[in-house]
N, C-alpha and C positions, 0 to 999 in steps of 0.2 A: 045956484050954490056951487062953489068950487069943489072939485073932487078931491077927497083926502085919501092919502095912501100911507101905509106903514113902512117902516124900515125894511121889513121882510119883503114887502111888495116891490120896493125899490131894487132890492137885490135880485128878485125874480125878473124884473124888467131888464136890468143890466146883464143878467145871465152870468156866465163864467168870469166876465170882466170885473164884476163887483167883488167876486171871491178873490180874484187876483189883487185888486186894490186893497182889500182887507188884509191879505197876506203881506203885501208891501208895507202897509201901515204897521203891522205887528213887528216885522223885521226892522223897520226904520226906528221905531220907538225903542226896541231892544238894544240896537246899536248905539243910539243916542244916549241912553241911560248908562250903558257900559263905558262909553268914551268919556262922558261927563265925570263919572266916578273915577276913572283911570287918570284923567288929567288933574282932578282935584287932589287925588292922593299924592301925585308927583309934583305938586306945586305948593306944598305946605311950608317949605323953607325958601326964603328969598336967596337969590344968588349972592347979593351983597353980604348978607350975614354969613352965609356959608364960606365965602372966600376970606372974610375977616378971620374966621376960625382957622382956616387952612394956613393963612399967612402967619398967624400967631404961632402955630406949631412948627412951621418950617423955619421961622426965625430962631427957634430953639434947636433946630436941626433934628426935630423929632418927627421923622417921616412915618414911623409906625403909628403914631397918634393921629397924624393927618390922614393916613389910610383908614384908620378906624372911624374917623369922622365921615369919610366918604361912604364907607360900608353901612353906617347907621343912618345915612340920609338917602331916602328913597326918591331921588330925582334923577333925570337924565344927565344933568351937568355934573352930578356927583359921580356917576359911573364913568364919565369922560375924564374927570379929574383923577379918579382912581387909576385908570389906565395910564395916564400921564405920569403919575407918581411911581407906578410899577416899572415904567420905562426910564426912570430917572438916571440909570447907569448908562444909557445910550446917548448918542449925540443929538443935537437939537432937531435935525431933520427926521431922524427915526422917531423921536418923541412926538413930533408934529404929525407924522404919518399914522402912528398908533392912535392918536386922538381922533384923527379924521376917520379912521376905520370904525372907531366906536361911535362917532357921531352918526355915521351911516346906519349902524345897527340900531341905535336908539331912535333914529328918525323913522326907520321901518316899523318899529314897535308903536311909535306915536301915530303913524299913518294907517295902522292896521284897521280894517273894517270901514274906514271913512269913505272909501270909494263906493261902498254899497249904498250909503246914504246919498252920495252925490248922484249915483245912477238912478235911484228911486226918485230923487228930486227932479231930475231932468226928463224922466219918462212917464211919471205918474199922470201928468196932464194929458199926454197922448193916449195913454191907456183909458183915461176917463172919456176922451173923445170917441175912442173906439166903442166904448160901452154905450155912449149916446147914439151913435150910428146904429149899433145893434138894436137898441130900444126903438128907434124910429122905424127901422125896417120891420120889426116885430109888430109895431102899431099898425102900419099900413097893411101888413099881411092879415092881421086880425080883421081890419075893416073890409079887406077884399073877400075874406071868407064869409063875413056876415052879410055882405052885399049891400050895406048901407052905412051911412055915417056922415054927419054934417061937419061943419067947420069946428064946432065945439069939441067933437070927439077927437078930431085931428090935433087941435091945440092942446087938449088935455093929455093925449098920448105923448106929444113932443115935450110938454112941460115935465112929465114924469120921466121921460128918457134923459132929460138934461141933468137929472140928479147924478148921473155917472160923471159928467163933467165937473159938477160941484164936488163930488167925492174925490176926483183926481186932484183938484186944486187943494182940498183939505189935506190930502196926503203929501202933495208936492211942496207946498209953501213952507211948512215946518222943516222938511228935509233939506230944502235949499238954504234956509237960514242956519240950520245946524251945521251943514257942510261948510259954509263960509266961516262960521265960528270955529270949526275944527281947523280949518286952514290957518286962521290967525293964531290959534293956540300953538299949533305945530311950529309955525314960523317963529313965535316967541321963544319956544323951547330951543329951537335950533340956534337962535341968536345967543341965548344964555350958554349953550354948550360951546359955541365957537369962542365966546369971550372967556369962558373958563379954561378952555384949551390954551388960548393965547396967554392968559395970566399964569397958568401952571408952568408953561414952558419958560416964561420970564422969571418965575420964582425959583425954578430948578437951576438955571444957569448960574446965578450968584452963589447958591449953596455948593455947587460943584467946584466953583473957583476957590471957595473957602477951604474945601477939602484938599485941593491941590497945594494950597499954601501950607 
């Protein structure tokens, strides 16, 4: 009859490594939830709808209303657009540079904590393997101390120790998937910000020409 063991016994076999994996899992889940909520909150308005509203107000030469729309919209591209509108009195190069600086700032906010998930995803498997080696060594030490043990004892000990590798995979796979998802989301946000910066610069130029006339 196969030997059954509890979760607590698995932790004891893995030793400190299992505690480390549990800590990695808690941190990874916490970061994933925080980032999912952060991205969701900042993607409630589409760039196309936002820019239509900005174009409508700028066509009326109502820069204050356009800025108000930017401030009321909680998205990275709205922050970039606001910077561009604030710099509307400058030349095209300065407006573009101001938008680029804001894109860097917003990108750093979007990237925040994602490297933690990426690191956990790339190292959790190796941590699990370390726990497995730890468990196998402990199994052979116990057999050596007892002075006896057949193949069934050895196989049972190794199968129990492999739970650390399984735990490492359980922690690593969701972390890797989430990290790749975060990279795609950040890239999507950056594209929207760059497009908005370009459109705002193009919209400001005609309005400035109209003022000169």
